[in-house]
N, C-alpha and C positions, 0 to 999 in steps of 0.2 A: 696332476691329480691330488687334490686335497687328502688330508687324513681322514676326514669326515668320509669323504667318497671312498677312499680305499678301505675303511672299515665296514660300510655299507656293502661294497663289492664283496668283501670276505663272508659277510653274512649270506648275501645272495647265493653265493658259490655253494654254500652247504644246505640251502633250504630245497625241499620237494614237497609236493602235495600229500597232505595226511591222507587223502581219500583213496588216490591212485599211485602214488609214488612217482609221479611225472615231474619234470622240472617245472618250476615257478618262473614267471616273468613279471617284471616291475610294470605295475599299472594301477596307480593310486592305492597302492599297497601291494598285493602280489595277485596273480592271476595264473590258473592251470588251464591252458588252452585244451589239454586232452579230456577232462571231465567238465569244463566251462563253470568253474568255481572261483570266485573272487574272495580272497582274504584281506581284510582291511586292517588299518591301524586303529586301535582303540586306546586313548590315552597315551598316544605316541609309542604304544606297544604293538608289536605284531602279534594279530588275533589268528592263531593258526590252528584252531579245531578243526576237526574233519568236516563238522557241518556248521559253518561260523555263525549262521543266522539263529539256528536253534540254540546254539551255546550261548549267544546274547540273551535269547529269550530266557533261557533257564537261570543264567546269573542276574538277570533283572528281577526274575521272581523271587530269588533268594535275598536280593538286596532288599526289596520291597518288604518282604517277611521279617527281616532282620531289623530294619528301620521300625517297623510296627513294634516288635518285640522290645526295642532298646526305649521307644518312647513309653511303652507299658511300664517298663521297669523304673523309668525316671518318674512317672505319674503316681506309682504306687509308693516309691521312696518319699516324694513330697507329701503325699497323703498321710503316710506314717509319721512324719516329722510334725504334724499339725495335731496329732493326739493330745488329749488334755493332760494326762497322768505320766507324761514322760520325765525321766531325770533330765537335768539341763545338759548334761554330757551327752545323752542319748540324742537329744534334740540337735545340739551342735554336730554329731557325726551325722546323722540323717540329713540335715540341712547341707551339710559339706557334699555327701554323696549325691544328693539330688541334683544339686547345681553342677557337679561333675558329669552325671549321667547325661542331663540335657546338653552339655558342650559336647559331649561324646556322640550324641546324635548328629549334631551339626557337622562335627569333624568328619564321621564316617560319610555322610551325606555328600559333602563336599570333595573327599577324596574318589568317592564312587561316582562323579559327576559324568565321566566320560561314558559311562553305561548308558546315560539319557534314559532314566528309568520309566519316564513317562510313555515312552515308546513301547509297544508290544510286537511279539511277532510268534508265528505258530510253532509249535514243538513238534509236530507231526514228522519233520525231516529228521528228527533224531532216530525214530523208528525205522526210516528206510536204511539207515547206516548201522543200526544197533549200537550207537553210541550213546553215552550220556555221562555227566559229570558224577564222580563218585559221590554217593548220598551222604557218606561220612564226612565229606569236606565241605563244612559249613563256612561261610564267609569269614567269621570271626574265630574260627576253630583254633587257629594259632597266631591269635593277635598279640598274646603276650610275647611271642618271639620278636614281634618288632621292637618292643622295648630292649629285649636282651641284645639284639643285634646292633642297635643303633643307639643305645644311651649307655646302659649301666653293665653290659655284659663281657667287658673287655678280658676278664681272666679265661672265662669259657670260650670266647671267640678266638683268643690267641692260641690256646692250646689245641683246639679243633684244627685249627689252621695249620698248625704245626705238624700234628699228627698226619693229615691228608698230605700236605707238601712233601713231607718226608718219604710217603709212598709213590711219589709222582716223579717221572722223569724230567729231565730239564725241557721246559716248554717254549724257550724263545723262539719266536717266529712259527708256533705251532697253534693247533687249534683244540679248544677244550670245551667240555659241555657237562653242565650239572643238571642233573634230572631230579625235580623236586627241591628246587632252591630256596623255597620259602621265603622268608624276608630278604635273602639276597646277601647276608653279610659274609659268608664263607666264600661265595662265589666271587665277591668284591676283593676280600683278602687275598684269596689264591691268585686273582687276577693282578693286583699291584705287586704280590711278592715275586710270581714266577714269570711275568711279563709275556704271556702268550700273545700271538698274532690277534686271536680272537677267542673270547670268552662268551658263551651263551648260557644264560641262566634261565631254565625253562620251569615254569610252575602253572599249575591249573587254577590257582586263587588269583582273582583279580586284585582285592584289596592288597595282599602282599605284596604283589607285583607292581602295581601303581606307587606304592611307597617307596619300594626298591628303586625303581626307575628315577622318581624325582630325586632321591637322597644321592644315589651315586653321582647325579650330574650337579650337585651342589645346593638343592634344597634343604632348608631346615623346617621341620614339620613339628608342630604342637600336637601332642596326643594324650589322651587322659590314660593313666594307668591304675588298674583295680586289683590290688595285690590279693592273693587268696588266702592270707593270713596276715593282716596288718599288723606292724610292730607297734604302732601307736595309733591314737584316735585320729591325727591328722593324716595317717598313712593309709586311711580308708579309700581315698581317691587323691592322685598325685599327677600333677600337670607335668609332663616330660617333653623336653625338645630333643628330637631325634635327628641326628646329622651324621655325615661321613667324615673320618679323619682328614679327607682330602677329596677333591674331584677327580672322578676317574678318567682314564684317556678314551679316546674313540674306539677302542677295541672291544668294548664291553656292550653286550645287548641283553636285554630282558626279552623273553617271548613267553606268551600265553598260550599254552597248549596242552594236550593230553600227552603224558610221558609214553603210555601205551599205544599211541598213534602219533609216534614223534614225527615231525614234519620236517626230515632230513634225509639227504642222498645217502647211499650206501657209502661206506668207507670214509665218511666226511670228517671224522674226528681223530685226533692223536691221542685224546685222553678224555674219559668220561668219570664223573665222580657222582655217586648216588648217596647222598648224605641223609641218613635216617629213613631210608626209603625201601629197602627191599623187603623189610618185615611188614608194611603196612599196604603195600601196592596190592590190588586185587587181580594178581596173576601168579601162577606157579611159578617158582623161581627158576626152574630149568626152561620155562619158556620165555620168561624175561631176559635169561642169558643169551638166547638165541637172538632176541630184539637187539640187545646192545652189541652183540657180535658183529650184526649188519651194519651198525653205525661206525664201528670203529676200523680203522686201517690196519692192515697186517703189521704186528708187533706194537699196535696201540695198547695202551694200558686202561683199564677199568679198576677204579678205587671204590672199595665197599667201606662205608663208615657208619658207624651207629650202635645201638644197643642190642640189636638183633632180638627184639621180644616179640616174637610171633604170638598172635593171639586168636587164630583160626579155630573156628569150631570143630575143625577136623584134627585131632591129635596127631595124625601123621605129617601135617603140615606145619606143626609147631617145630622149627628145624633148629637144631644146635648149630653153633658157628660152623663146626667142622663139616655138618652135612651141606650147609649152604657153599662152603668152599669146594666141597666134592662135586656138587651137581654142576656149578660154575665151571669146573674142571673138565666135565664132561661135554661142555657146550663150545669147545673149542680154545679153552684158556689154559695157560700155565699159572697156576695159582701160588703166590708167594706165601711166606709166614704169616700167621695171624698175631697182631700186636693186640695185646689187651691192657687198657689204661683207665685209670679213674680221673675223671674230669668234674670240675663244678657244674652243676645244671640249674639253670633257671634261678639264680641266686640273686634276687632282686634286694637292694639295700633297703625297701621298705616292707619287705616281707619276711616271716619267720618259717616260711615253707621252702626255702632252697635246699638242695641236697646235693650228694655226688653220686654220679653215674658211671657205672663201668661200660666202656665202649670198646668195639673191636674194629681194627682197621686191617685191610690187607689188599694189595694190588693183584690183579689178574692181568696178564699179557696175552693178547690174541696171537695164537699161534696158527690158526687155520680158520677159513671160513666155513660156517656150518648152514644147512638149510635154514631159511628164515621161517618163522611160523607164520600161520595164517594171520590175517589183518585182524586186531583184537576187536571183539564184539562183546557188548555188555548185556545183551537180551537175547534170548532163545526165540527160535523160529515161531513157535506157538503164541509169543506175544507179537512178534513182527508181522506174520501173516495171518490174516483175520479168518482163512478157511481152516486152520489146523486146529484139531481138537485140544483142549487145555487138560493137561494130565492131572490127575487126581494125586498129587504128592501127599506124602505122609503130613506135611506141615499144613497142607490145604484141608485135609481130614480132621486135623486138630482144631484149626481155626474154626471150621464149620460147626463142629460139636460146641466148642465154647461160645460161639456166637449165638446158637440156639439156647444154651442155658442162660446167658446173659439176657437174651430177648424175653425168656419166661420169666428171669427174676424181675426185669423191670415191669412186666406186664402185670405182676402181682403187687406192685406197689400202687394203692388206690387211696392212701391216707387212713384207711380203716385197719388193714390187717397189722398184726403185728410180727415181729422177727419169728415168733413161734408158730404163728398161723401160717407163714409163708413156708417155713421148714417142714410142717405137715404135708402141705400141698405138694412139695417137692417129693417127699416118700410116695405119697400117693401115685405120684407120677412115675415112680420107679428111677427116680434120678439118683436117689442115695438115702441112705437112713436118716430119720430125722435128727438124731444127735449129730450125725456128721454134717447135715445140711445147715443146722443152726451155726456151727463154727464157720462154715465156709460162706453163709450169708453175711455173718458179723464182719468177716474180713472184707468182704467185697464192699459191703456198706460203708465200713471205715474209710476205704479208698474213696468211694463216691464223695463221701461227707468232706474229707481233706481236699478233694480236687474242687468241689464246689465253693468250699472257703477261700482257696487261693483264686479262683476265677472272680470271686465277690471281693477282693481284698481293696479294690480301687473304687 
């Protein structure tokens, strides 16, 4: 049996259907005979979303929107560079930026070619399973992380790897999973340093995963960097070459899937790492802890690493690190001490915007199995099931009232009425006093005017 065959067998051993939890069998990808679902490879990466066809459709739609936006950005910059009254340095900067943005469109399109964007598929199956990709996860949301991971981020990559590796037990001959692996550098560094039998780097984002998949196997990829705060005029756009220090061995696998519907068997892993993850995932930490408990063998270790910057609208869910540790401890884990460290964060040599970040690292050892939670669902019954009444939520009430006011304002704009005339009509309709209406209308019209200028910039 070759090393590649052994590595693939190790991956097959840990996989399970994300829909029903049953074992998968190899069949031009993987197939669940229990629920009759086939999971393909896309860009040579296992595509293991609970509804693979619908997930492909959603990411194709996101890619299409992203490419249209990038093309519009490039056209807008090129148009601005042709203005007559520009300073020569401004023209030089805009010309450089427009050329880089045009290359950026082509590079993203080439990297995402495995999605076959010209193909379409229905999204209805998403509703049946109440699954969907997180709306906050755009295709290029973490694009800058690719440059950090595979170009200029050695200092940050090294200290991050050391903090996590120090919290892990010896992994020779064992199996490790990273949930939310992003651009893949931490997974790669831990794999090369700790030499587990199997490392699985799972992420939901195909751009990050396709790049990681190619780089760890020896590719060198040219990508444009657009620093937030360029140090000089020439740093407004910088072409980078992304590559790994060395080619990874056959025990490393990227997987595209939803971490909350993780496609793995019970007790599949000896170690799980969640880097910069528990504070952004759309699930309560106590429920997430029970999901991870299911995936770990007895005495397996979960390492939590990141800034712990919870940003929930619910203040009760904006946990301090001690609360996170306590909630994880209540889900069948023995939580070790919390390590607090300051690390460099996104310090591009072309940007003035790099900073230092304080991160927390701790290990939690599984001491007992706890009941697994229900399979994650992203949509409520009243959306999924057409016959159920739609609840009149407070947010819906507010939106309805706001929409009515906006509709009334737009109906008053006829090219003849002044702002004062419109405010008087609002008072007559008992919406608000005339003086308050004038101020509100002015704010509304300023916003509308600014948006119209942005749309007409090209």
